MIFI-728015 format. One record per residue: residue number from 0; residue in one letter; y, z negated, x of N, C-alpha, C in turn. Coordinates in pm, whole numbers, plus 50000, padded with zeros to 5 digits. Layout:
! MIFI-728015
<rec NUM,A,<Y,Z,X>,<Y,Z,X>,<Y,Z,X>>
...
//
This chain:
! MIFI-728015
<rec 0,M,<49815,45045,48591>,<49931,45162,48625>,<49937,45208,48767>>
<rec 1,K,<49890,45107,48867>,<49907,45147,48997>,<49791,45223,49005>>
<rec 2,K,<49649,45222,48963>,<49546,45274,48963>,<49577,45442,48934>>
<rec 3,I,<49639,45462,48810>,<49683,45588,48773>,<49766,45648,48856>>
<rec 4,L,<49852,45606,48936>,<49958,45640,49003>,<49900,45716,49152>>
<rec 5,L,<49781,45623,49166>,<49697,45638,49315>,<49631,45753,49270>>
<rec 6,I,<49546,45782,49180>,<49452,45895,49140>,<49526,46037,49105>>
<rec 7,S,<49655,45995,49037>,<49764,46112,49053>,<49770,46147,49220>>
<rec 8,F,<49852,46068,49259>,<49868,46092,49421>,<49770,46193,49496>>
<rec 9,I,<49653,46173,49474>,<49574,46174,49545>,<49519,46314,49448>>
<rec 10,A,<49505,46321,49345>,<49471,46457,49290>,<49609,46561,49350>>
<rec 11,L,<49753,46523,49384>,<49811,46628,49408>,<49838,46682,49539>>
<rec 12,I,<49758,46586,49662>,<49746,46556,49772>,<49628,46690,49809>>
<rec 13,A,<49505,46669,49717>,<49416,46757,49719>,<49412,46912,49678>>
<rec 14,S,<49483,46948,49560>,<49516,47052,49511>,<49664,47131,49636>>
<rec 15,G,<49759,47023,49703>,<49816,47086,49818>,<49736,47164,49929>>
<rec 16,C,<49596,47067,49893>,<49493,47112,50052>,<49428,47256,50025>>
<rec 17,G,<49442,47258,49930>,<49335,47392,49808>,<49455,47474,49835>>
<rec 18,V,<49565,47479,49811>,<49673,47603,49827>,<49658,47626,49959>>
<rec 19,S,<49710,47546,50022>,<49715,47534,50193>,<49612,47624,50245>>
<rec 20,N,<49435,47572,50189>,<49312,47661,50227>,<49343,47815,50188>>
<rec 21,K,<49364,47824,50054>,<49333,47967,50026>,<49458,48045,50093>>
<rec 22,I,<49591,48017,50097>,<49663,48087,50191>,<49644,48127,50305>>
<rec 23,S,<49580,48039,50414>,<49535,48078,50512>,<49416,48165,50494>>
<rec 24,M,<49326,48138,50402>,<49262,48256,50388>,<49278,48406,50388>>
<rec 25,L,<49402,48396,50304>,<49488,48535,50289>,<49540,48598,50405>>
<rec 26,E,<49609,48479,50495>,<49626,48521,50633>,<49516,48581,50748>>
<rec 27,Q,<49364,48513,50725>,<49294,48595,50807>,<49218,48707,50752>>
<rec 28,C,<49271,48776,50627>,<49234,48891,50566>,<49282,49001,50680>>
<rec 29,R,<49232,49114,50652>,<49298,49268,50774>,<49277,49335,50645>>
<rec 30,Y,<49377,49381,50653>,<49473,49499,50532>,<49461,49625,50596>>
<rec 31,D,<49443,49737,50549>,<49451,49870,50601>,<49476,49987,50497>>
<rec 32,I,<49535,50099,50514>,<49562,50192,50431>,<49439,50269,50474>>
<rec 33,K,<49339,50264,50348>,<49190,50355,50399>,<49204,50513,50383>>
<rec 34,S,<49268,50538,50246>,<49321,50677,50229>,<49419,50701,50113>>
<rec 35,A,<49443,50823,50130>,<49500,50874,49991>,<49488,50984,49896>>
<rec 36,D,<49456,51008,49764>,<49405,51091,49716>,<49475,51155,49607>>
<rec 37,S,<49466,51234,49493>,<49519,51272,49356>,<49669,51292,49406>>
<rec 38,V,<49691,51400,49499>,<49859,51364,49564>,<49904,51503,49434>>
<rec 39,Y,<50004,51471,49400>,<50074,51598,49273>,<50241,51563,49368>>
<rec 40,V,<50298,51706,49376>,<50419,51721,49447>,<50449,51793,49310>>
<rec 41,G,<50583,51760,49255>,<50647,51869,49137>,<50538,51875,49063>>
<rec 42,G,<50441,51809,49012>,<50352,51817,48892>,<50222,51918,48953>>
<rec 43,R,<50206,51956,49098>,<50111,52031,49133>,<50024,51947,49223>>
<rec 44,D,<49904,51963,49171>,<49791,51878,49278>,<49773,51955,49420>>
<rec 45,I,<49814,51887,49529>,<49834,51956,49648>,<49706,51900,49761>>
<rec 46,T,<49646,51826,49701>,<49531,51739,49760>,<49421,51840,49825>>
<rec 47,R,<49360,51950,49792>,<49254,51994,49868>,<49354,52067,49992>>
<rec 48,Q,<49472,52184,49943>,<49561,52210,50051>,<49573,52121,50155>>
<rec 49,I,<49597,52001,50163>,<49579,51915,50252>,<49443,51877,50299>>
<rec 50,K,<49367,51839,50241>,<49265,51829,50328>,<49235,51957,50410>>
<rec 51,T,<49235,52085,50367>,<49161,52158,50402>,<49271,52231,50543>>
<rec 52,G,<49388,52179,50513>,<49492,52212,50657>,<49564,52324,50597>>
<rec 53,T,<49558,52397,50461>,<49587,52495,50426>,<49722,52500,50329>>
<rec 54,F,<49788,52356,50359>,<49926,52389,50287>,<50038,52498,50335>>
<rec 55,D,<50090,52534,50252>,<50173,52610,50272>,<50322,52580,50195>>
<rec 56,L,<50396,52578,50218>,<50552,52550,50181>,<50570,52647,50067>>
<rec 57,G,<50543,52804,50104>,<50537,52908,50011>,<50463,52900,49887>>
<rec 58,S,<50388,52837,49855>,<50287,52837,49774>,<50294,52699,49700>>
<rec 59,L,<50453,52651,49709>,<50501,52523,49596>,<50620,52557,49564>>
<rec 60,P,<50638,52674,49483>,<50792,52652,49428>,<50822,52548,49343>>
<rec 61,E,<50799,52478,49334>,<50798,52361,49231>,<50925,52272,49326>>
<rec 62,L,<50866,52284,49477>,<50988,52207,49596>,<51095,52263,49607>>
<rec 63,A,<51114,52408,49578>,<51227,52433,49571>,<51331,52412,49463>>
<rec 64,I,<51268,52426,49349>,<51336,52371,49219>,<51347,52219,49183>>
<rec 65,G,<51263,52111,49276>,<51296,52005,49324>,<51403,51968,49361>>
<rec 66,L,<51478,52048,49513>,<51527,52049,49579>,<51711,52082,49499>>
<rec 67,L,<51694,52203,49445>,<51823,52206,49387>,<51793,52111,49281>>
<rec 68,R,<51752,52043,49176>,<51788,51961,49068>,<51788,51797,49150>>
<rec 69,K,<51747,51779,49232>,<51755,51676,49345>,<51628,51606,49285>>
<rec 70,D,<51542,51637,49236>,<51435,51552,49154>,<51297,51631,49201>>
<rec 71,I,<51248,51528,49309>,<51098,51596,49373>,<51008,51507,49306>>
<rec 72,P,<50922,51508,49221>,<50840,51376,49180>,<50727,51391,49263>>
<rec 73,L,<50663,51277,49332>,<50534,51252,49344>,<50474,51178,49315>>
<rec 74,R,<50328,51215,49254>,<50249,51131,49201>,<50099,51113,49314>>
<rec 75,A,<50079,50983,49367>,<49934,51004,49449>,<49848,50856,49416>>
<rec 76,R,<49732,50848,49447>,<49673,50703,49490>,<49645,50672,49607>>
<rec 77,L,<49708,50586,49628>,<49665,50528,49801>,<49565,50385,49776>>
<rec 78,N,<49514,50416,49913>,<49397,50324,49861>,<49369,50210,49961>>
<rec 79,L,<49403,50119,49955>,<49445,49982,50043>,<49317,49888,50049>>
<rec 80,G,<49249,49886,50187>,<49129,49821,50181>,<49180,49688,50260>>
<rec 81,I,<49090,49585,50173>,<49149,49441,50212>,<49007,49378,50237>>
<rec 82,E,<49000,49326,50390>,<48875,49285,50467>,<48862,49141,50483>>
<rec 83,N,<48744,49096,50425>,<48758,48924,50439>,<48684,48905,50545>>
<rec 84,P,<48704,48859,50656>,<48593,48804,50798>,<48581,48663,50768>>
<rec 85,G,<48619,48608,50696>,<48546,48454,50660>,<48407,48428,50621>>
<rec 86,S,<48389,48314,50572>,<48281,48301,50504>,<48280,48278,50417>>
<rec 87,K,<48395,48277,50325>,<48419,48215,50165>,<48430,48311,50090>>
<rec 88,A,<48417,48348,49979>,<48485,48461,49901>,<48659,48421,49874>>
<rec 89,I,<48717,48532,49841>,<48829,48523,49842>,<48894,48560,49704>>
<rec 90,E,<48960,48508,49635>,<49019,48584,49541>,<49181,48623,49503>>
<rec 91,I,<49235,48719,49502>,<49379,48770,49474>,<49401,48802,49348>>
<rec 92,N,<49463,48676,49225>,<49499,48782,49158>,<49624,48856,49119>>
<rec 93,Q,<49720,48895,49200>,<49811,48991,49175>,<49850,48987,49346>>
<rec 94,F,<49926,49138,49336>,<50029,49124,49483>,<50115,49210,49442>>
<rec 95,D,<50246,49218,49507>,<50352,49293,49501>,<50345,49405,49624>>
<rec 96,Y,<50422,49511,49636>,<50373,49589,49731>,<50532,49649,49753>>
<rec 97,I,<50543,49737,49829>,<50657,49812,49884>,<50601,49922,49972>>
<rec 98,I,<50636,50043,49954>,<50573,50168,50014>,<50702,50211,50081>>
<rec 99,S,<50714,50215,50206>,<50826,50319,50274>,<50713,50462,50354>>
<rec 100,F,<50834,50530,50421>,<50814,50610,50506>,<50945,50665,50578>>
<rec 101,K,<50909,50578,50733>,<51002,50616,50788>,<51125,50497,50778>>
<rec 102,G,<51061,50429,50731>,<51205,50306,50686>,<51239,50309,50592>>
<rec 103,Q,<51231,50417,50495>,<51264,50425,50405>,<51180,50444,50253>>
<rec 104,E,<51233,50321,50190>,<51159,50287,50060>,<51124,50388,49957>>
<rec 105,L,<50999,50373,49938>,<50950,50511,49843>,<50940,50431,49726>>
<rec 106,V,<50861,50344,49678>,<50841,50299,49575>,<50779,50134,49625>>
<rec 107,N,<50800,50064,49496>,<50765,49948,49487>,<50731,49908,49357>>
<rec 108,G,<50658,49800,49366>,<50531,49730,49196>,<50479,49610,49238>>
<rec 109,T,<50413,49578,49137>,<50334,49499,49131>,<50169,49526,49059>>
<rec 110,T,<50050,49477,49130>,<49926,49537,49085>,<49886,49404,48992>>
<rec 111,D,<49863,49456,48884>,<49827,49300,48796>,<49612,49322,48803>>
<rec 112,G,<49583,49217,48747>,<49410,49190,48760>,<49362,49170,48903>>
<rec 113,R,<49257,49079,48876>,<49190,49002,49007>,<49114,49088,49085>>
<rec 114,I,<49117,49027,49193>,<49059,49118,49326>,<48997,49014,49355>>
<rec 115,D,<48847,49022,49388>,<48781,48962,49451>,<48710,49038,49587>>
<rec 116,I,<48702,48924,49711>,<48703,49005,49823>,<48552,48903,49884>>
<rec 117,N,<48416,48929,49862>,<48351,48870,49965>,<48344,48893,50088>>
<rec 118,P,<48266,48756,50118>,<48291,48684,50265>,<48211,48833,50353>>
<rec 119,E,<48298,48864,50459>,<48251,48994,50529>,<48213,49128,50445>>
<rec 120,E,<48322,49109,50394>,<48324,49263,50307>,<48461,49309,50258>>
<rec 121,T,<48470,49461,50298>,<48596,49468,50249>,<48583,49518,50061>>
<rec 122,T,<48714,49506,49994>,<48739,49565,49848>,<48846,49642,49918>>
<rec 123,V,<48825,49800,49825>,<48938,49901,49847>,<49015,49874,49694>>
<rec 124,V,<49155,49823,49686>,<49233,49848,49597>,<49301,49956,49568>>
<rec 125,P,<49310,50025,49481>,<49385,50186,49465>,<49521,50148,49404>>
<rec 126,I,<49618,50203,49475>,<49757,50134,49452>,<49830,50285,49410>>
<rec 127,M,<49875,50310,49276>,<49922,50438,49213>,<50080,50454,49240>>
<rec 128,I,<50119,50576,49297>,<50268,50587,49379>,<50336,50681,49252>>
<rec 129,R,<50442,50646,49201>,<50521,50746,49126>,<50632,50714,49203>>
<rec 130,A,<50728,50825,49254>,<50814,50795,49342>,<50890,50952,49336>>
<rec 131,N,<51077,50939,49357>,<51097,51089,49355>,<51156,51108,49523>>
<rec 132,I,<51097,51208,49561>,<51094,51198,49754>,<51217,51286,49753>>
<rec 133,Y,<51293,51329,49653>,<51392,51415,49713>,<51464,51355,49836>>
<rec 134,S,<51513,51237,49825>,<51567,51188,49947>,<51523,51197,50093>>
<rec 135,I,<51378,51179,50105>,<51354,51203,50197>,<51288,51354,50214>>
<rec 136,L,<51288,51465,50125>,<51243,51587,50190>,<51415,51697,50186>>
<rec 137,S,<51510,51615,50153>,<51618,51698,50168>,<51651,51708,50289>>
<rec 138,D,<51607,51597,50385>,<51631,51650,50533>,<51550,51718,50563>>
<rec 139,R,<51611,51846,50623>,<51515,51968,50668>,<51411,51927,50798>>
<rec 140,N,<51481,51860,50845>,<51365,51813,50958>,<51262,51676,50988>>
<rec 141,T,<51294,51655,50850>,<51213,51501,50772>,<51086,51626,50749>>
<rec 142,R,<51156,51689,50646>,<51038,51808,50563>,<50952,51874,50646>>
<rec 143,E,<51027,51922,50734>,<50953,51979,50872>,<50836,51908,50935>>
<rec 144,E,<50835,51788,50951>,<50781,51698,51021>,<50645,51656,50913>>
<rec 145,I,<50660,51622,50810>,<50572,51597,50730>,<50507,51718,50712>>
<rec 146,F,<50523,51811,50677>,<50454,51937,50619>,<50378,51968,50790>>
<rec 147,S,<50407,51944,50914>,<50327,52000,51001>,<50214,51906,50978>>
<rec 148,Y,<50267,51780,50983>,<50139,51660,50988>,<50036,51709,50863>>
<rec 149,L,<50087,51717,50736>,<50006,51760,50660>,<49886,51902,50683>>
<rec 150,R,<49955,51980,50736>,<49889,52116,50739>,<49798,52067,50866>>
<rec 151,G,<49830,51971,50934>,<49722,51921,51086>,<49761,52016,51156>>
<rec 152,S,<49900,52076,51167>,<49932,52169,51282>,<49936,52101,51442>>
<rec 153,E,<49895,52186,51524>,<49841,52168,51672>,<50019,52130,51710>>
<rec 154,G,<50037,52111,51849>,<50125,52055,51922>,<50243,51968,51858>>
<rec 155,R,<50121,51828,51767>,<50210,51737,51758>,<50210,51604,51831>>
<rec 156,E,<50143,51642,51918>,<50137,51550,52078>,<50298,51493,52109>>
<rec 157,N,<50370,51601,52122>,<50555,51575,52156>,<50605,51513,52044>>
<rec 158,M,<50544,51510,51906>,<50627,51481,51826>,<50635,51330,51764>>
<rec 159,P,<50754,51276,51753>,<50748,51137,51720>,<50648,51064,51592>>
<rec 160,K,<50579,50966,51574>,<50481,50945,51505>,<50561,50947,51352>>
<rec 161,S,<50509,50954,51268>,<50576,50966,51140>,<50456,50858,51065>>
<rec 162,L,<50516,50736,51029>,<50446,50609,50978>,<50497,50609,50863>>
<rec 163,I,<50380,50595,50760>,<50399,50530,50631>,<50330,50391,50633>>
<rec 164,S,<50430,50309,50563>,<50384,50176,50571>,<50410,50074,50460>>
<rec 165,I,<50290,49978,50429>,<50305,49920,50305>,<50311,49758,50322>>
<rec 166,K,<50396,49711,50252>,<50410,49564,50260>,<50327,49496,50156>>
<rec 167,V,<50286,49399,50129>,<50182,49356,50063>,<50210,49217,50063>>
<rec 168,R,<50220,49152,49948>,<50272,48998,49902>,<50112,48966,49797>>
<rec 169,P,<50057,48910,49852>,<49904,48857,49752>,<49977,48726,49675>>
<rec 170,S,<49908,48710,49590>,<49890,48585,49495>,<49788,48538,49426>>
<rec 171,I,<49778,48390,49472>,<49659,48328,49415>,<49725,48235,49304>>
<rec 172,R,<49601,48178,49220>,<49646,48138,49113>,<49597,47965,49138>>
<rec 173,V,<49634,47874,49089>,<49602,47772,49119>,<49636,47703,49009>>
<rec 174,G,<49528,47630,48915>,<49565,47604,48790>,<49577,47689,48710>>
<rec 175,N,<49718,47672,48634>,<49817,47772,48565>,<49923,47840,48654>>
<rec 176,K,<49933,47794,48775>,<50048,47901,48826>,<49988,47975,48925>>
<rec 177,L,<50069,48041,48936>,<50031,48170,49067>,<50124,48149,49151>>
<rec 178,I,<50050,48145,49283>,<50116,48107,49402>,<50142,48247,49469>>
<rec 179,K,<50257,48244,49524>,<50238,48383,49656>,<50280,48355,49764>>
<rec 180,Y,<50237,48443,49836>,<50203,48393,49974>,<50332,48417,50058>>
<rec 181,P,<50381,48342,50127>,<50523,48341,50160>,<50525,48430,50297>>
<rec 182,G,<50615,48568,50211>,<50661,48673,50325>,<50560,48761,50277>>
<rec 183,Y,<50572,48905,50321>,<50497,49009,50333>,<50421,49032,50451>>
<rec 184,I,<50307,49081,50450>,<50212,49162,50564>,<50240,49282,50576>>
<rec 185,T,<50284,49322,50643>,<50319,49449,50669>,<50180,49528,50768>>
<rec 186,I,<50170,49622,50693>,<50079,49761,50716>,<50111,49902,50773>>
<rec 187,D,<50140,49978,50899>,<50159,50090,50933>,<50052,50198,50931>>
<rec 188,K,<50074,50285,50922>,<49970,50388,50922>,<50065,50529,50962>>
<rec 189,E,<49993,50603,51072>,<50045,50741,51097>,<49970,50822,51002>>
<rec 190,L,<50105,50914,50975>,<50060,51018,50872>,<50006,51111,50928>>
<rec 191,S,<49872,51144,50869>,<49820,51266,50920>,<49710,51345,50780>>
<rec 192,S,<49695,51451,50800>,<49607,51510,50719>,<49452,51432,50655>>
<rec 193,S,<49388,51391,50802>,<49271,51302,50811>,<49279,51196,50671>>
<rec 194,M,<49393,51140,50656>,<49436,51058,50482>,<49385,51065,50421>>
<rec 195,F,<49418,51204,50397>,<49339,51238,50227>,<49205,51285,50200>>
<rec 196,K,<49178,51215,50119>,<49021,51215,50073>,<48950,51321,49928>>
//
């Protein structure tokens, strides 16, 4: 009986050490917003206009209609890079995310599916965004600031930085259990037309 208890105790400690090591590996990863693409506002694809710096409010009547209806749907893909600087492969089984603009939450969700990151490599994970951005675009100053960045307008040096933030909380699988990272990892990126591919 004592032998069984001892073996169980050793297995429990080993399992705890394994979890601790995996959590430590997640902490060492570098997270970055690589790019965004497939940007639709009010059902219209504006990705090309953003990339070429020809974004024009007049060419988006859907925005005016959306402001009246208080419903401006945004659909886009945000590409998150996860770099593994270590010498061992890392496996993420799931992660929760919260995407915000200037401190205001746009969308939150969970990605399912295993993500493998080899040593000294970066894996890009696409995150699909679907949100009503009326609350952000209804403020005229914020709207003009966003559109100025998307047009790549000159004279932005004196403007405050517009940050898009993503908080991620990766999870790893240990046996049959999904263990969540304790807390969120925050990545901030300055909004600019160069983000859009």
